[in-house]
C-alpha positions in Angstrom: 21.2 -17.1 7.9 18.3 -19.3 8.9 14.9 -18.0 7.9 12.9 -21.2 8.6 12.1 -20.6 12.3 9.9 -17.5 11.4 7.6 -19.4 9.0 5.4 -20.7 11.8 6.0 -17.8 14.2 7.3 -14.3 13.5 8.6 -14.1 17.1 12.2 -14.6 15.9 15.2 -12.4 16.1 16.1 -11.2 12.6 18.1 -8.2 11.7 16.0 -6.3 9.1 16.7 -3.1 7.3 13.8 -1.3 5.6 15.1 1.2 3.1 12.8 3.5 1.1 12.0 7.0 0.1 10.1 9.2 2.5 6.4 8.4 2.0 3.2 8.5 4.1 2.0 5.5 2.0 4.8 3.4 3.4 4.4 4.3 7.1 1.6 1.8 7.9 3.6 -0.9 6.1 6.8 -0.2 8.0 5.0 -0.1 11.4 3.1 -3.3 10.4 6.4 -5.0 9.8 7.6 -3.7 13.2 4.4 -5.1 14.8 5.2 -8.6 13.6 9.0 -8.6 13.9 9.8 -6.2 16.8 12.3 -3.5 16.1 13.7 -3.0 12.6 16.2 -0.5 11.2 14.8 2.2 8.9 16.7 4.1 6.2 14.9 6.9 4.3 17.5 7.3 1.7 16.1 10.4 0.1 16.4 12.1 3.6 13.1 13.9 2.9 14.4 15.9 0.1 12.7 16.4 -3.3 14.3 14.5 -6.2 15.7 17.5 -7.9 17.9 18.3 -4.9 19.8 15.0 -5.1 23.1 14.5 -6.8 24.1 11.2 -8.6 25.0 8.5 -6.2 23.7 10.2 -3.1 21.0 7.8 -2.3 23.3 4.8 -2.9 25.7 6.3 -0.3 22.9 6.6 2.3 21.7 3.0 1.6 25.2 1.5 1.8 26.1 3.4 5.0 22.9 2.1 6.7 23.7 -1.4 5.3 27.3 -1.4 6.6 26.1 0.0 10.0 23.4 -2.5 10.7 24.6 -5.5 8.8 21.1 -6.9 8.2 20.1 -10.4 7.4 17.2 -9.1 5.2 16.8 -5.8 3.3 13.3 -4.7 2.4 13.7 -2.1 -0.4 11.0 0.2 -1.8 11.9 2.9 -4.2 10.8 4.9 -7.3 10.5 3.8 -10.9 12.8 6.5 -12.2 14.7 9.7 -11.3 17.6 10.6 -9.1 16.3 8.7 -6.1 16.5 5.4 -7.9 19.7 3.5 -6.8 22.3 2.0 -9.0 22.0 -1.7 -9.8 25.4 -2.2 -8.2 24.0 -1.1 -4.8 21.6 -4.1 -4.8 24.4 -6.4 -6.0 26.6 -5.3 -3.1 23.8 -6.0 -0.5 23.0 -9.4 -2.0 26.5 -10.6 -1.2 25.7 -10.9 2.5 21.9 -10.4 2.8 18.6 -11.4 1.3 17.1 -8.4 -0.6 13.4 -7.9 -1.2 11.9 -5.5 -3.7 8.6 -4.2 -2.3 6.8 -2.7 -5.3 3.8 -0.5 -4.6 2.4 -0.2 -8.2 3.6 -3.3 -10.1 0.4 -3.6 -12.0 1.1 -0.2 -13.7 2.7 -0.8 -17.2 5.0 2.2 -16.5 6.8 0.0 -13.9 7.3 -3.0 -16.1 10.5 -2.0 -17.9 12.3 -1.4 -14.6 11.1 -4.7 -13.1 12.3 -6.5 -16.2 15.7 -4.8 -15.9 15.9 -5.8 -12.2 15.1 -9.4 -13.1 17.6 -9.5 -15.9 20.4 -8.1 -13.7 19.4 -10.4 -10.8 19.1 -7.5 -8.3 16.6 -9.1 -5.9 16.0 -12.4 -4.2 12.3 -11.7 -4.3 9.9 -9.2 -5.9 6.7 -8.5 -4.0 4.0 -6.4 -5.7 1.4 -5.1 -3.2 -1.1 -3.5 -5.6 -3.0 -6.8 -6.1 -2.6 -6.9 -9.9 -0.8 -10.0 -11.0 -0.3 -8.8 -14.6 3.4 -7.7 -14.1 6.8 -9.2 -15.0 7.0 -11.6 -12.0 9.2 -14.6 -11.7 8.0 -18.0 -10.4 8.7 -17.3 -6.7 7.6 -13.7 -6.7 4.5 -12.6 -4.8 1.4 -10.5 -5.6 -0.7 -9.4 -2.7 -2.6 -6.4 -1.4 -1.0 -3.8 0.9 -0.1 -5.1 4.5 -1.5 -2.2 6.5 -0.9 -1.9 10.2 -4.3 -2.3 11.9 -3.3 -0.5 15.1 -4.0 2.9 13.6 -7.6 1.8 13.3 -8.1 0.4 16.8 -9.3 3.7 18.3 -12.8 3.6 19.9 -13.3 7.3 20.6 -14.0 8.4 17.0 -17.6 8.7 15.9 -18.7 8.0 12.4 -19.9 11.5 11.6 -18.9 11.7 7.9 -21.5 10.1 5.5 -19.2 10.0 2.5 -15.5 10.7 2.5 -12.4 10.7 0.3 -8.7 11.3 1.1 -6.1 11.0 -1.6 -4.4 12.5 -4.6 -6.3 14.4 -7.4 -3.7 14.0 -10.1 -6.0 12.7 -12.8 -8.7 14.9 -14.5 -11.1 12.0 -14.2 -10.8 11.9 -10.4 -11.0 15.6 -10.1 -14.2 15.8 -12.1 -15.7 12.8 -10.2 -14.9 14.3 -6.7 -16.2 17.7 -7.8 -19.5 16.2 -8.9 -19.9 14.0 -5.8 -19.3 16.9 -3.5 -22.4 18.4 -4.9 -24.6 15.3 -5.4 -23.6 13.2 -2.4 -21.9 15.6 0.1 -18.5 14.0 -0.4 -16.1 15.4 2.2 -12.5 15.7 1.1 -9.4 15.3 3.3 -5.6 15.1 2.7 -3.4 12.0 2.4 0.0 13.6 2.2 2.8 14.1 4.7 2.9 17.8 3.7 -0.5 18.4 5.3 -0.6 16.0 8.2 0.3 12.6 9.6 -0.9 9.1 8.8 -2.5 9.0 12.2 -4.7 12.0 11.2 -5.5 10.3 7.9 -6.5 7.1 9.8 -8.7 9.2 12.1 -10.5 10.6 9.1 -11.1 7.2 7.7 -12.5 6.0 11.1 -14.9 8.9 11.0 -16.4 7.8 7.6 -19.5 5.7 7.2 -18.7 5.3 3.5 -15.6 6.0 1.3 -15.3 6.8 -2.4 -12.7 4.9 -4.5 -11.5 4.7 -8.0 -9.2 1.8 -8.7 -7.1 2.9 -11.6 -3.3 3.2 -11.4 -1.7 6.7 -11.5 -1.1 6.3 -15.2 -4.7 5.3 -15.8 -3.4 2.3 -17.8 -4.5 -0.5 -15.4 -6.5 -1.2 -12.3 -5.2 -2.3 -8.9 -6.3 -2.6 -5.3 -5.8 0.8 -3.6 -4.5 0.8 0.0 -7.7 2.8 0.6 -9.7 -0.5 0.2 -7.7 -2.1 3.0 -7.7 1.0 5.2 -11.5 1.4 4.7 -11.9 -2.3 5.9 -9.8 -1.7 9.0 -11.9 1.5 9.6 -15.1 -0.6 9.1 -16.3 1.8 6.4 -18.4 0.9 3.3 -16.3 1.3 0.1 -17.9 2.5 -3.2 -15.6 1.0 -5.8 -15.9 1.3 -9.6 -16.1 -1.9 -11.6 -12.6 -3.3 -11.1 -11.5 -6.8 -12.1 -8.5 -6.7 -9.7 -10.6 -5.8 -6.6 -13.0 -8.6 -7.6 -10.1 -11.2 -7.2 -9.9 -10.4 -3.5 -13.3 -9.2 -2.5 -16.9 -9.9 -3.5 -18.8 -7.0 -5.2 -22.0 -5.9 -3.4 -21.2 -8.1 -0.4 -17.8 -6.8 0.8 -18.2 -3.4 -1.0 -20.6 -1.5 -3.2 -19.7 -1.7 -6.9 -20.7 1.1 -9.3 -20.6 1.3 -13.1 -20.5 5.1 -13.5 -21.2 8.2 -11.4 -25.0 8.2 -11.9 -25.1 4.6 -10.7 -22.9 5.5 -7.7 -25.2 8.3 -6.8 -28.2 6.0 -6.9 -26.5 3.2 -4.9 -25.2 5.8 -2.3 -28.7 7.1 -1.7 -30.0 3.5 -1.3 -27.2 2.5 1.1 -27.7 5.6 3.3 -31.4 5.3 3.4 -31.4 1.7 4.6 -28.2 2.2 6.7 -26.6 -0.9 5.2 -23.2 0.8 5.1 -22.2 -0.8 8.4 -22.9 -4.3 6.9 -20.6 -3.7 4.0 -18.0 -2.3 6.3 -18.1 -5.3 8.6 -18.0 -7.8 5.7 -14.9 -6.1 4.2 -13.2 -5.8 7.6 -13.8 -9.5 8.3 -12.3 -10.5 4.9 -9.2 -8.4 5.4 -8.6 -9.6 9.0 -9.0 -13.3 7.9 -7.0 -13.2 4.7 -4.8 -10.2 4.4 -3.3 -9.5 7.9 0.2 -8.2 8.3 1.1 -11.5 10.0 0.0 -13.6 7.1 1.7 -11.2 4.6 5.1 -11.2 6.2 5.0 -14.9 6.9 4.4 -15.5 3.2 7.3 -13.1 2.2 9.9 -14.7 4.6 8.8 -18.2 3.6 9.4 -17.3 -0.1 13.0 -16.3 0.8 
């Protein structure tokens, strides 16, 4: 298998299998890869079922059937940290006999992920680990990659959506801190809430909501609350040319400039003050354009996938 021709140009015929659980979060990543490489094969090995409905070895069977059917040169795998939908190590070893296998990790900066990544490294399960939450504090090897999420920009190219939402947020409310913050901001800043979940709608609808926002609220902690990372929401807001209000986050600061590319806040009273200032002088569009330019220049899907395949 020759990967070198795609380093300078992604217009190259390569047989790629993207295998993952069903997740709206992965949809713009999959389509972004398709944008750069043309058609790819897709295997959602959980078949859209909840974890508790799986029996042992079921997801491994689905993965290996897809692998044997498509005979890929490269496998991009993205899966859970634990549970019945996590494949056996032997499944990765089987695929590595004839293909390059990439572990695409969505939350590698979260300490809860570190034991599994260390196990994968010890057992030599992957040719390459790629962490796309921007946090480089994870058990990476020398050739592994840390980046921000490669979001397909085509969802955000629509020109018929007006920016009618002053302040918006779409995402999970799993943590008490986030629930309390959004409840307060709904009252003080008119925060408008929307869904980001395949149970309630499509990624297209989520992108439309983001395009309608002048400004977007963000909190940069991982799901466990034990670390910070760069949420996809940052990249998506950039593509939607929306102004992001981001809490002080050392990881976001590695990629973007506070109070130039986005508005940084220390606490909720500070956010409320800055939001009023930005709305009064209508500078939200300047922040949105700065962030959009930075993402387009440095973190495009083309640059991301070139980097991944070059590392292979």
